[in-house]
C-alpha positions in Angstrom: 0.1 0.1 -0.2 2.5 2.6 1.2 4.9 1.1 -1.1 3.1 1.4 -4.0 2.0 5.0 -3.5 5.6 6.0 -2.9 6.5 4.3 -5.9 3.9 5.9 -8.2 4.9 9.4 -6.6 8.0 9.2 -7.5 7.9 8.4 -11.3 4.9 11.0 -10.9 8.3 13.3 -10.0 10.1 12.6 -13.3 7.4 12.4 -15.6 6.9 15.6 -17.2 10.5 15.6 -18.5 10.6 12.2 -19.2 7.1 13.4 -21.3 9.7 15.6 -23.0 12.1 13.7 -23.8 10.0 11.1 -25.3 7.7 13.1 -27.6 11.8 14.4 -28.6 12.6 10.5 -29.1 9.1 9.9 -31.3 9.0 13.4 -33.5 5.2 12.9 -33.2 2.5 10.2 -33.7 4.7 7.3 -34.7 2.4 4.2 -33.7 3.8 1.2 -34.5 1.5 -0.9 -37.2 0.2 -4.3 -36.6 2.6 -6.6 -37.9 0.7 -10.0 -39.4 -0.3 -12.2 -36.7 0.0 -15.3 -37.6 -0.9 -16.6 -33.9 2.7 -17.3 -33.1 3.8 -17.0 -29.2 4.8 -13.5 -28.4 6.1 -12.0 -25.6 4.5 -9.4 -24.0 6.3 -6.6 -22.2 4.1 -4.9 -19.1 4.7 -2.0 -17.8 3.2 -2.2 -14.3 2.7 0.1 -11.6 1.0 -2.1 -9.6 3.0 -5.3 -9.4 4.9 -6.4 -6.6 7.0 -9.4 -9.3 9.0 -8.6 -12.0 9.7 -11.0 -14.6 8.0 -13.6 -16.7 4.9 -14.8 -15.7 4.8 -18.9 -14.3 2.5 -21.5 -13.1 -1.1 -22.0 -13.6 -2.2 -18.3 -14.8 0.6 -18.1 -17.2 -0.7 -21.9 -19.1 -4.2 -20.2 -18.8 -3.2 -17.4 -21.2 -0.8 -19.3 -23.4 -3.3 -21.5 -24.0 -5.8 -18.7 -25.0 -3.5 -16.3 -26.3 -0.4 -17.9 -27.0 1.2 -14.9 -25.4 3.8 -14.7 -22.5 4.3 -11.6 -20.1 7.1 -10.7 -19.5 6.0 -7.9 -16.2 8.3 -4.9 -15.8 7.4 -3.7 -12.5 8.9 0.0 -11.1 7.9 -1.4 -7.4 10.2 -4.2 -7.7 13.3 -2.5 -9.8 13.6 0.3 -7.5 14.8 3.5 -8.9 10.8 3.9 -10.3 11.8 6.9 -12.0 14.6 6.3 -14.0 13.0 3.1 -15.0 10.2 5.0 -16.2 12.7 7.8 -18.0 14.6 5.2 -20.0 11.7 3.6 -21.5 9.7 6.4 -22.0 12.6 9.0 -23.3 12.9 5.7 -26.3 9.1 6.0 -26.8 8.3 2.7 -25.8 6.9 2.0 -22.6 5.7 -1.2 -22.7 3.4 -3.5 -24.9 0.3 -3.2 -22.1 0.5 -0.6 -19.8 -1.2 -0.5 -16.7 -0.8 3.0 -14.8 -2.2 5.6 -13.3 -4.1 8.8 -14.9 -4.6 11.0 -12.5 -3.0 13.7 -11.4 -2.0 14.5 -15.4 -0.6 11.1 -15.9 -2.7 10.0 -18.8 -2.7 13.4 -20.5 1.2 13.6 -20.9 1.0 9.4 -21.9 -1.5 10.1 -24.6 0.5 13.5 -26.1 3.7 11.4 -25.7 2.5 8.9 -28.4 2.7 5.9 -25.5 -0.5 4.8 -25.4 -2.3 3.6 -29.2 -5.7 4.6 -29.3 -8.1 1.1 -29.0 -11.0 2.1 -31.1 -9.6 0.2 -34.5 -9.5 -3.0 -32.3 -12.7 -3.0 -30.7 -15.3 -5.1 -33.3 -16.6 -7.7 -31.2 -14.8 -6.9 -27.8 -18.2 -6.8 -26.1 -16.7 -6.9 -22.4 -14.4 -3.7 -23.0 -18.0 -2.1 -24.5 -19.9 -2.6 -21.2 -17.4 0.1 -19.5 -18.0 2.9 -22.1 -19.5 4.9 -19.8 -16.0 4.4 -17.2 -13.9 5.3 -20.4 -15.8 8.6 -21.4 -15.1 9.4 -17.5 -11.1 8.5 -18.1 -11.4 10.9 -21.9 -12.8 13.7 -19.9 -10.0 13.2 -17.0 -7.0 13.2 -19.3 -8.7 15.8 -22.1 -9.4 13.5 -24.6 -12.7 14.1 -26.5 -12.4 10.7 -28.6 -10.6 7.6 -28.3 -10.0 4.6 -26.2 -6.8 5.0 -24.5 -7.6 2.8 -21.7 -10.3 0.8 -20.0 -10.3 1.6 -16.1 -9.7 -0.7 -13.3 -11.7 -1.4 -10.1 -15.1 -0.7 -12.4 -18.5 -2.1 -10.4 -22.2 -2.6 -12.1 -23.6 -1.7 -8.7 -25.2 1.6 -7.7 -22.1 4.1 -6.5 -23.8 4.5 -3.1 -23.3 0.6 -2.5 -20.6 -0.2 -0.2 -17.2 -1.2 -2.5 -16.5 -3.6 0.0 -17.9 -7.4 0.6 -18.0 -8.9 4.1 -15.9 -6.2 6.4 -15.7 -3.1 5.8 -12.1 -1.1 5.1 -12.2 0.5 8.4 -13.6 -0.6 12.2 -12.2 -1.5 15.3 -11.5 -4.9 15.6 -10.5 -6.7 18.5 -9.7 -10.1 20.0 -13.1 -11.5 20.7 -11.6 -13.9 22.5 -10.5 -11.9 25.0 -13.3 -9.4 24.6 -15.4 -12.4 25.4 -13.4 -13.5 28.5 -13.3 -10.4 30.6 -17.5 -10.4 29.9 -18.0 -8.1 26.7 -18.4 -4.7 28.5 -20.4 -2.6 27.1 -18.1 0.0 24.6 -20.1 3.2 24.0 -17.5 5.8 22.6 -14.1 5.4 21.1 -13.0 6.8 24.9 -14.7 3.4 26.2 -12.2 1.1 24.2 -9.3 2.1 26.6 -10.4 0.8 29.8 -12.2 -2.3 28.1 -8.3 -2.8 26.0 -6.8 -2.6 29.7 -8.9 -5.4 30.7 -8.1 -7.4 27.8 -4.8 -6.7 27.7 -4.3 -7.7 31.2 -6.0 -11.4 31.1 -4.1 -12.3 27.8 -0.5 -11.8 29.6 -2.1 -13.7 32.6 -3.7 -16.3 30.6 -0.4 -16.8 28.2 2.1 -15.7 30.8 3.8 -13.2 28.6 4.2 -9.4 29.6 5.2 -8.4 25.9 1.2 -8.3 24.9 -0.4 -4.7 24.1 -3.6 -3.8 23.5 -2.5 -1.7 20.9 0.6 -1.4 18.2 1.3 1.6 16.0 3.7 2.5 13.1 5.5 5.4 11.5 5.9 4.9 7.7 2.7 5.3 5.8 2.8 8.9 7.4 1.8 11.5 4.8 0.1 14.6 5.7 -0.8 13.2 9.5 0.0 10.8 11.7 -1.7 7.8 9.6 -2.4 5.7 12.4 -4.5 8.9 14.2 -6.5 9.4 10.8 -7.6 5.8 11.0 -10.4 6.1 14.5 -11.9 9.3 12.2 -12.9 6.8 9.8 -14.8 5.1 12.7 -16.8 8.3 12.7 -17.5 8.7 8.8 -14.3 10.9 8.1 -11.3 10.4 5.7 -8.5 12.5 4.7 -8.3 14.9 1.5 -4.8 17.1 2.3 -4.8 18.3 5.5 -8.9 18.5 5.4 -11.4 15.8 6.7 -14.7 15.5 4.9 -17.4 13.7 6.2 -18.9 10.9 3.8 -22.5 12.4 3.2 -20.4 16.1 2.6 -22.1 17.3 6.0 -18.8 18.3 7.4 -15.2 19.5 6.8 -12.4 19.9 9.2 -9.2 20.9 9.3 -6.9 18.5 11.1 -5.4 21.0 13.4 -8.8 22.3 14.9 -8.8 22.3 18.2 -11.5 19.7 20.2 -11.6 18.4 16.1 -12.0 14.5 15.7 -8.2 14.1 14.5 -7.4 16.3 17.8 -9.6 13.5 19.6 -7.5 10.7 18.3 -4.9 12.4 19.6 -5.7 12.6 23.1 -6.9 9.1 22.7 -3.8 7.5 21.6 -2.1 9.8 24.9 -4.8 8.3 27.1 -4.2 4.4 25.9 -0.2 5.6 25.9 -1.3 6.4 29.9 -3.4 3.6 30.3 0.4 1.6 29.6 -1.6 -0.2 26.2 0.6 0.7 23.3 3.5 -1.3 22.3 6.9 1.0 23.6 8.0 -0.3 20.1 5.6 2.2 17.8 7.3 5.3 17.5 10.8 2.9 15.8 9.1 0.1 14.5 8.1 -0.6 10.1 4.7 -1.6 9.2 6.2 -5.0 8.6 7.6 -5.6 12.2 4.1 -4.9 13.4 1.9 -7.4 11.4 4.7 -10.2 12.7 3.1 -9.3 15.8 -0.6 -9.7 15.0 0.5 -13.1 13.6 2.6 -13.3 16.8 -0.7 -13.1 18.8 0.9 -10.2 20.8 -1.6 -7.2 19.8 -5.3 -6.8 20.8 -7.1 -4.0 18.6 -7.0 -3.6 14.8 -7.6 -0.9 13.0 -8.4 -2.6 9.6 -9.9 -5.9 9.2 -7.3 -6.7 6.8 -4.5 -6.4 9.3 -6.2 -8.4 12.7 -8.0 -10.9 10.5 -6.1 -11.5 8.2 -3.0 -11.9 10.1 -4.3 -13.8 13.1 -7.9 -15.4 12.0 -6.5 -18.3 11.1 -8.9 -21.6 10.0 -7.2 -23.0 13.5 -7.6 -20.2 15.3 -11.5 -19.4 14.3 -12.1 -23.3 15.6 -11.1 -22.6 18.5 -12.7 -19.6 19.1 -10.1 -17.2 18.6 -9.5 -13.7 16.0 -10.5 -10.2 15.5 -13.9 -9.3 15.0 -15.8 -6.1 14.8 -16.4 -4.4 18.4 -19.8 -3.4 19.4 -18.9 0.6 19.5 -22.0 2.5 20.0 -21.1 6.0 18.1 -20.0 4.3 15.1 -20.7 5.3 11.8 -17.7 3.8 9.8 -16.7 5.1 6.4 -17.2 3.0 3.3 -16.1 3.5 0.0 -18.8 3.2 -2.9 -19.2 1.2 -5.2 -17.2 3.1 -8.3 -19.5 2.8 -11.9 -16.8 4.8 -13.4 -14.1 2.8 -12.4 -11.5 4.1 -9.9 -7.9 6.3 -11.1 -5.6 3.2 -13.0 -6.2 1.2 -16.2 -4.8 -0.6 -18.5 -4.2 0.3 -22.0 -2.2 -0.5 -25.1 1.8 0.5 -26.0 1.8 2.6 -29.1 5.1 0.1 -30.1 3.0 -2.9 -29.9 2.9 -4.8 -33.2 0.3 -7.0 -32.1 -2.6 -4.5 -30.7 -5.8 -6.6 -32.0 -4.1 -9.8 -30.1 -3.5 -7.5 -26.8 -7.6 -5.8 -27.3 -8.7 -9.6 -27.0 -6.4 -10.0 -24.2 -7.6 -7.3 -22.2 -11.5 -8.2 -23.7 -10.8 -11.1 -21.8 -9.9 -9.5 -18.3 -12.7 -8.0 -18.6 -14.9 -11.1 -19.1 -16.4 -13.3 -16.2 -13.8 -15.7 -16.3 -10.5 -13.4 -16.5 -12.2 -11.7 -13.7 -11.9 -15.1 -11.8 -8.9 -15.7 -13.1 -6.6 -12.7 -13.0 -8.4 -11.8 -9.2 -7.5 -15.3 -7.8 -5.8 -14.5 -4.6 -6.2 -14.7 -0.6 -9.7 -12.4 -0.2 -9.9 -11.9 -3.7 -11.6 -13.4 -6.9 -12.5 -17.6 -6.9 -10.2 -18.4 -9.6 -10.7 -20.9 -12.0 -13.7 -23.1 -12.9 -12.9 -26.7 -12.9 -9.9 -26.0 -10.2 -10.9 -24.1 -7.7 -14.5 -24.2 -7.9 -17.1 -25.7 -9.6 -21.6 -25.9 -10.1 -24.0 -27.6 -7.9 -27.2 -27.4 -7.8 -26.7 -24.1 -10.1 -24.4 -22.5 -7.0 -21.1 -22.0 -7.0 -19.4 -24.4 -4.4 -15.5 -24.2 -4.2 -13.4 -27.2 -4.4 -11.2 -29.4 -1.9 -8.4 -27.7 -3.7 -10.1 -24.3 -3.7 -11.1 -24.0 -0.1 -7.3 -24.8 0.9 -5.3 -21.9 -1.2 -7.8 -19.4 -0.7 -8.1 -20.4 2.8 -4.1 -19.3 3.3 -3.0 -22.8 2.7 -0.5 -24.1 0.0 -0.9 -27.0 -2.3 0.2 -27.7 -5.6 -1.3 -27.5 -9.2 -2.4 -30.6 -10.8 -0.3 -31.2 -14.0 -2.9 -30.6 -16.4 -3.2 -26.8 -14.4 0.5 -26.0 -15.3 1.7 -27.2 -12.4 4.0 -25.9 -9.3 2.6 -24.0 -6.6 -0.5 -22.6 -7.0 0.0 -19.2 -4.6 3.7 -18.9 -7.6 1.0 -19.3 -10.3 -1.4 -16.4 -9.5 -1.6 -13.4 -11.8 1.4 -11.1 -11.0 -0.8 -8.3 -13.0 -2.1 -6.9 -9.7 -4.5 -5.5 -11.4 -8.5 -5.2 -10.2 -10.6 -4.9 -13.8 -13.5 -4.9 -11.8 -14.8 -5.0 -8.1 -14.6 -8.9 -7.4 -17.4 -8.5 -5.2 -19.9 -7.4 -8.1 -22.2 -10.1 -9.1 -20.9 -12.7 -12.1 -23.9 -12.3 -14.3 -23.7 -16.6 -15.5 -23.9 -17.5 -12.3 -26.1 -14.7 -10.2 -23.5 -14.8 -7.4 -20.3 -12.8 -6.6 -17.1 -13.7 -7.8 -15.4 -13.5 -4.2 -16.1 -16.8 -3.1 -16.5 -15.4 1.0 -19.7 -13.7 -0.3 -21.2 -16.9 -1.4 -23.9 -19.1 0.8 -21.5 -22.2 0.9 -19.0 -20.3 2.1 -20.7 -18.4 4.7 -22.1 -21.3 6.0 -18.6 -22.6 6.6 -17.9 -19.3 8.3 -20.8 -18.9 10.8 -19.9 -22.5 11.9 -16.6 -21.4 13.7 -16.5 -21.5 16.9 -15.3 -17.4 17.0 -17.9 -16.6 14.4 -21.0 -18.4 16.1 -20.0 -16.4 19.6 -19.4 -12.7 17.6 -23.0 -13.3 16.3 -24.9 -14.5 19.0 -23.4 -11.4 20.8 -24.2 -9.7 18.6 -27.9 -9.7 17.8 -27.4 -12.6 15.2 -26.2 -11.0 12.2 -24.0 -13.3 10.1 -21.3 -10.9 8.9 -20.1 -7.2 9.9 -21.8 -5.5 6.8 -25.2 -7.1 8.2 -24.7 -6.0 11.3 -23.1 -2.1 10.5 -25.8 -1.6 7.5 -28.9 -3.2 9.7 -27.9 -0.5 12.8 -27.4 2.1 10.3 -23.6 2.3 11.4 -22.2 2.8 7.9 -21.6 5.4 6.1 -21.2 5.3 2.4 -19.6 7.9 -0.1 -20.5 7.4 -3.3 -18.0 6.0 -5.7 -17.3 9.0 -8.3 -13.6 8.9 -9.9 -12.7 12.4 -8.6 -9.1 13.3 -9.3 -7.0 16.1 -7.3 -6.0 18.7 -9.8 -2.6 19.3 -9.9 -1.4 22.5 -7.3 0.7 25.2 -7.8 4.3 24.3 -6.5 4.2 27.1 -3.9 1.5 25.2 -2.0 3.5 22.0 -2.4 6.6 23.5 -0.5 4.4 25.0 2.3 2.6 21.9 2.5 5.8 19.4 2.7 7.5 22.2 6.1 3.6 22.1 7.7 3.0 18.1 7.6 6.3 17.8 9.0 5.0 20.2 12.0 2.0 18.0 12.2 3.1 14.5 12.0 6.1 15.1 14.4 3.4 16.9 16.7 1.0 14.1 17.3 3.8 11.4 17.7 5.1 14.1 20.5 1.6 14.5 21.5 0.2 11.1 21.7 3.9 9.7 24.1 3.1 12.9 25.9 3.6 12.2 29.9 0.5 13.9 30.8 -2.7 15.4 29.5 -1.5 18.9 29.9 2.1 18.3 28.1 -0.5 16.5 25.0 -2.4 19.7 24.6 0.6 21.8 25.4 2.5 20.2 22.3 -0.8 20.6 19.9 -1.5 23.9 20.6 1.9 24.8 19.9 1.8 22.8 16.8 -1.4 25.0 15.8 0.6 28.3 16.0 3.6 26.9 14.7 1.7 26.0 11.0 -0.6 29.0 11.4 3.1 30.9 11.4 3.7 28.8 7.8 0.7 29.6 5.7 -1.5 26.7 6.6 -4.8 28.6 6.2 -3.0 29.1 2.3 -3.0 25.6 1.8 -6.4 24.6 3.9 -8.1 26.9 1.3 -7.1 24.5 -1.8 -7.6 21.4 0.0 -10.9 22.7 1.0 -12.0 23.7 -2.2 -10.4 20.1 -3.8 -12.8 18.3 -0.8 -16.0 20.1 -1.7 -15.8 19.4 -5.3 -14.7 15.7 -4.5 -18.3 15.6 -2.5 -19.7 17.4 -6.1 -18.3 14.8 -8.3 -19.9 12.1 -5.7 -23.6 13.9 -5.7 -22.9 14.3 -9.3 -22.5 10.1 -10.3 -25.0 9.2 -8.2 -27.3 11.9 -10.4 -25.7 10.0 -13.4 -26.4 6.5 -12.1 -30.2 7.4 -11.8 -30.4 9.0 -15.0 -28.9 5.5 -16.6 -30.4 3.4 -14.6 -33.5 4.7 -13.3 -33.1 5.1 -10.1 -29.4 4.8 -7.3 -30.8 1.6 -5.9 
């Protein structure tokens, strides 16, 4: 997550200069014409800003696409190669970024790629490409952002057929107060009315865990610094429990009803810093929080050393193994009475990444067919097949029984974190080694497969929900929480979720002066947030935050806030517009 963003940002720094060099090298529109395609095996260079693997695609996915398209994928991944700017500059200066390009189109990047003739217009190759054509509105939205009145320069990713007012998440939200349910049960399920009420509850849980396991290195909470940006990243997370999300130095409510500066005295961010400080003074915060990185912290979750998680994809992914769930152990969402959790709405127009064809590609028609397949039900299942994602290949991972999809024994193993070798007829080798290295979500996996009527995500199938609800952990959580079978069912039934409609809003490029001011201001905010969180008294915490507010005022934060506040309100306008557009196209936003 953070690595991907940092590398993409690094590439973007040198993008304008690279575009200039590329234009000089290309000498205008020099899109290469297709050679006669005799169907021979070809190696496809994929410049992929999302990939976490570099080299040739291996295993079952490689065999699948070779059998279908007679292609091999060679992944070029700035995330892995390091020096992402240099890699991008070198290839773009030569006028050939790759045969396939997976990249972001926001912040002017898509527009510059088109102007530099690094992308080919796919329009001449779309006859019969019905899967791509289904997402014409998403393509139109991308064109508007990149300043193109016509053409198909790419197909956006993470598109959804669901209304923008529907949560994009599956069984769990993106954010939420997740705690070790077994120790919450062990201390008698105490009531948690507000965020601040978590502190005495977590203290009881920590004491119980240390007593039970005979270990004093168990802590309720653990923090890390390596995702900090405009603010202390960890401090932003509990604001999402109350419907807020960030844009620059502004926190905005999902429904557009309120906006705050993160420096507001008595604001939601200030409240979280005080919460952290109270937790620290209660002795329930890991003392290594100020020096460890995410990976170090994550290992502690796997070892059962931490009892509270800001996200389900941290605590549950690390600790909720089948063995632990059968034993009644694991992370589940807390019954925080005043929570109203921020949820990202489904994106009918996709998000800010796209897949396109490089201008120097010689086999454009074949690769457009490949892209079209990626957006087909089979392609969605197979390219999104990883733990917590799409179900994978039919016939290997799942099958239809009485018209309903069910996992095979093999599929159940590999989709629940287990390891297994793929049968030879599917390509052999380790299943995990054969997962698509593109790491590119074409369609949100929680969407419905039109061929089966069920989600692409196996965890949402009735057969899998029945299994999950039989685990001792899930049973106990469900009984205590009123009989709800999933977190999202509980949150929606109790009006505890606040959906920000899924609009493809792109923050405009900011003036260099604002960028310079932001750099010095965010350093002050982040440093003060950490110091205040670990202050030895409430008074010292308040003093540190007050000093920070005076400092950033002098540094010109008001000028930056004017920009961020306008962007936040423009984002809200885009959210409201996508709801209207969807209703106009479909007759309703329901």
